C-alpha positions in Angstrom: 23.7 12.0 17.7 20.2 13.0 18.7 17.7 10.8 20.5 14.9 12.0 18.4 12.1 9.4 17.8 9.3 9.4 15.4 5.9 8.0 14.6 5.7 5.8 11.5 3.0 6.2 8.9 1.1 4.2 6.3 2.4 4.6 2.7 -0.5 3.7 0.5 0.5 2.8 -3.1 -2.3 2.4 -5.6 -2.4 1.9 -9.3 -4.4 0.1 -12.0 -3.4 -3.6 -12.5 -0.3 -3.8 -14.7 1.1 -0.4 -13.8 4.0 -1.9 -11.8 3.1 -1.2 -8.1 3.9 -4.8 -6.9 7.4 -4.6 -8.3 7.9 -1.1 -6.9 6.7 -2.1 -3.4 9.1 -5.1 -3.3 12.0 -2.9 -4.2 11.1 -0.3 -1.6 11.0 -3.1 1.1 14.4 -4.5 -0.1 16.2 -1.1 -0.3 14.8 0.9 2.6 15.3 0.3 6.3 12.4 0.8 8.8 9.6 -0.1 6.4 7.4 -3.2 6.2 4.9 -4.5 3.7 1.4 -4.9 5.2 0.3 -8.5 5.3 -3.4 -8.7 4.3 -6.0 -11.3 5.4 -7.5 -13.1 2.5 -10.1 -15.9 1.9 -8.5 -17.1 -1.3 -6.6 -20.4 -1.3 -2.9 -20.4 -0.5 -0.7 -21.1 -3.4 2.1 -23.7 -3.0 4.9 -21.1 -2.8 3.1 -18.8 -0.3 3.7 -18.7 3.5 0.9 -18.0 5.9 1.7 -14.9 7.9 4.3 -13.7 5.4 2.5 -13.4 2.1 -1.0 -13.3 3.5 -3.0 -14.4 6.6 -5.2 -17.1 5.1 -8.6 -17.3 6.7 -11.9 -18.9 5.9 -14.9 -16.8 4.9 -16.4 -17.4 8.3 -13.2 -16.3 10.1 -13.0 -13.2 7.9 -16.6 -12.2 8.7 -15.9 -12.5 12.5 -12.9 -10.2 12.1 -15.0 -7.8 10.1 -17.8 -7.8 12.6 -15.4 -7.1 15.4 -14.1 -4.1 13.4 -10.6 -5.4 13.3 -9.9 -4.2 9.8 -8.6 -0.8 8.7 -10.1 -1.6 5.3 -11.6 -4.6 3.6 -12.9 -5.4 0.1 -14.0 -8.1 -2.2 -11.7 -8.6 -5.2 -12.6 -11.1 -7.9 -14.7 -13.1 -5.5 -12.4 -13.2 -2.5 -12.3 -11.1 0.6 -9.2 -9.1 1.6 -8.6 -6.9 4.6 -5.8 -4.9 6.4 -5.6 -5.7 10.1 -5.8 -2.6 12.3 -3.7 -4.0 15.1 -0.9 -5.0 12.8 -0.6 -1.6 11.2 -1.1 0.6 14.3 1.3 -1.3 16.5 4.1 -0.9 13.9 3.6 2.9 13.3 3.6 3.5 17.0 7.0 1.9 17.1 8.3 4.2 14.3 8.0 1.6 11.5 6.4 2.7 8.2 4.0 0.3 6.5 3.4 0.0 2.7 -0.1 -0.9 1.9 -0.9 -2.0 -1.7 -4.6 -1.3 -2.1 -7.1 0.3 -4.5 -8.9 3.7 -4.1 -11.8 2.2 -2.1 -9.4 0.8 0.5 -7.5 4.0 0.5 -10.6 5.9 1.4 -11.3 3.5 4.3 -7.7 3.9 5.7 -8.0 7.7 5.3 -11.1 7.6 7.5 -9.4 5.5 10.2 -5.9 7.0 10.1 -6.2 10.5 8.6 -3.0 11.8 10.2 -0.9 8.7 9.5 -1.5 8.1 5.8 0.5 9.2 2.7 -1.1 8.4 -0.6 0.8 7.7 -3.8 -0.8 6.8 -7.1 1.1 5.2 -9.9 0.1 5.7 -13.5 1.3 3.7 -16.6 3.1 5.9 -19.2 0.2 5.3 -21.7 -3.0 3.2 -22.1 -1.3 1.3 -24.9 1.5 0.3 -22.6 -1.0 -0.8 -20.0 -2.7 -2.9 -22.6 0.6 -4.5 -23.6 1.5 -5.3 -20.0 -1.9 -6.9 -19.2 -2.0 -8.6 -22.6 1.3 -10.3 -21.9 0.1 -12.0 -18.8 -0.3 -15.7 -19.5 -3.5 -16.0 -17.5 -5.4 -13.4 -19.5 -8.1 -14.6 -21.8 -10.0 -12.0 -24.0 -12.9 -11.6 -21.7 -10.8 -11.3 -18.5 -8.4 -8.9 -20.3 -11.3 -6.6 -21.2 -12.6 -6.7 -17.7 -9.2 -5.8 -16.3 -8.9 -2.9 -18.7 -12.3 -1.6 -17.7 -11.3 -1.9 -14.0 -8.0 -0.1 -14.8 -9.7 2.8 -16.3 -12.0 3.1 -13.3 -9.0 3.0 -10.9 -7.2 5.7 -12.9 -10.1 8.0 -12.6 -9.5 8.3 -8.8 -5.9 9.6 -9.1 -7.0 13.1 -7.9 -7.6 11.6 -4.4 -3.9 11.0 -3.9 -1.1 13.2 -2.4 1.5 12.2 -5.0 1.2 10.9 -8.6 4.1 9.1 -10.3 4.1 8.1 -14.0 5.9 4.8 -14.1 8.1 5.1 -17.3 10.9 3.3 -15.6 10.9 1.2 -12.4 14.2 2.4 -11.0 13.2 6.1 -11.4 9.7 5.4 -9.9 11.3 3.7 -6.9 13.7 6.6 -6.4 10.8 9.1 -6.5 8.9 7.1 -3.9 12.0 7.0 -1.7 12.2 10.8 -1.9 8.5 11.0 -0.7 9.2 8.5 2.0 12.3 10.2 3.4 10.6 13.6 3.3 7.5 12.4 5.1 9.7 11.0 7.9 10.9 14.5 8.6 7.4 16.0 9.1 7.5 18.0 12.3 4.5 16.3 13.8 6.0 12.9 13.3 9.1 13.7 15.2 7.8 12.9 18.7 10.8 13.9 20.8 11.6 17.1 18.8 10.9 19.5 21.7 13.5 17.8 23.9 16.0 17.8 21.0 15.5 21.5 20.5 15.7 22.2 24.3 19.1 20.5 24.3 20.3 23.0 21.7 19.5 26.1 23.8 
């Protein structure tokens, strides 16, 4: 068995709301070793079933602004009136240990991470099979009133328009198939030559 070690990377998964990325991310975490889900900082209120430090790092607006001022975020954004951010230290410390990180963000956040970690990012965009299916998925959400539904559909179309900025695009007809496709991407990216940090020594031992 080789002693080859590798550097982890950030697996960004983006999609319009309702395309299934949250379910896909959870399945990847459950089914693949050596990958964690990034825990974001947020200013929104903690829901009763959420755990601070596991689901989110819950912070006040003042605390968030201090983190932002100190440039401690890889990316940050305001979503529906609340601030969200991905902590630089949390992500970088893990990829340096060979752990991959899934980050569930939109195209704007993806651009920010690309700027900060250009060699350590793999970008996947998930599309719904059709706009009609997306309407059905969003329309079935109990929290959606007509105005909010139309707003989300408008945002979804804007998000979809940025698919060309991603390395891989998956059409989510079926969750299990999409998960399998992302696993293929994940395992292939782990074998990138530049991520295998001890490869020279491994090859030397073959001479």
